[in-house]
Steps between C-alpha positions, in 0.01 A plus 500: 500500500867590472455784253160659529205466734275637225515344157268760343565820311670674792728248677606544859817389678541128563717319753823594322430873521361475852838353601681814377788584739421181691520121472298274272503138626383221270473159667502176296629690196459221238129470588432834332421495131810570293323784320434663838863469608624651173317821593767550769779548247432861404457644851805312627702658221344847477337558839159568347199330343365632170145408394354607166126539453284667237467801730874540536817365654535470877826485693520375859814524711605147594845496656493217750704222655384166362525200733386159375482151647471166323560132556782331306244270331126417517541258794750730673779247561730538198856507637388411854769286670242303702172468312473359149364726225199340327515722191630392161770712329235622254273612786782690671606670176140589415449645850814714479418605141197692627750768600658641186869574458440874445310520831772308687755738350328785683519330842834572669516232769400134472525360853448129571355437846565145629261313725541573872519193722352460847822578687525836328133578562520413869840659562525793744800639317440859398574619149627843400261767638289686244626830644856406407397409145302824469800704612725331244249555220443863602875565490519342155211713372663814640823410322314460172315827559833680531638317196217605272451851635437727206353222282121541550397183316733277706437438869640151550729258319203334330416829324838526327505522123792395278682835530485509881590130519820556306604749766401309814512131396845484346653153541853365499633263235438208739136599555452556129622146431256358757213683336605383156508137615159536665350655189630218279443201728166604652368681193420822683339783305635854472234616745606231751862616456406855603294382793786284625723808505238706684453227761878465534523876557239472779679203657820707501315794656365280780854380564633855501722432196582772252591274207327190365691181574468148359318394819233764444453398137492126581235552768289705259527225236380243757176698535400410144420135572175492301690598185689170505392181326328235711692187589308176560803280565 
């Protein structure tokens, strides 16, 4: 169970709390019951799970990195350039609707992974070494640690509240216009707006940039693909 391994009078920690300070990976996300997925909303927002029983209220620390995987549709081929999707528009919409808007709002990055063909699978070409990626991420985390020194409740960009964001996520008039257009055309929520800015701040940190640019903001907006309306044309 995601919340509690004991449904009796005295609940114990479930998978969400056991993932505290770690990673919680949910494969085939739409296959979970919607009511189960909605349980994720509070810990993703507050970093804890609260369970009320007759004997009292129990709080479990649940600050974790959520990683999910899902197919684009029930058959898995929606948007595939080679294979034809067998799902009707209603089936695709129903499949996606299992993940609520408020839950999607709390997920920072929506990354589409295209199918890998045989040439790519059999290629001997080496990608970027993990050690290089780790070094870049470690440098970024160190930068954020220095930035938020003296603010106990904030360790990384994702922890920023509105007050801290105003200080470290200030945008130019050009970036502000881009965000305004995205909010209006893609119908982003206020929470998605804040998460875009936090992601843009992290993208800038990885690039070693002090100020947010339009490129950083545009890239962050691209990571909200599941917020957009489906196109069946």
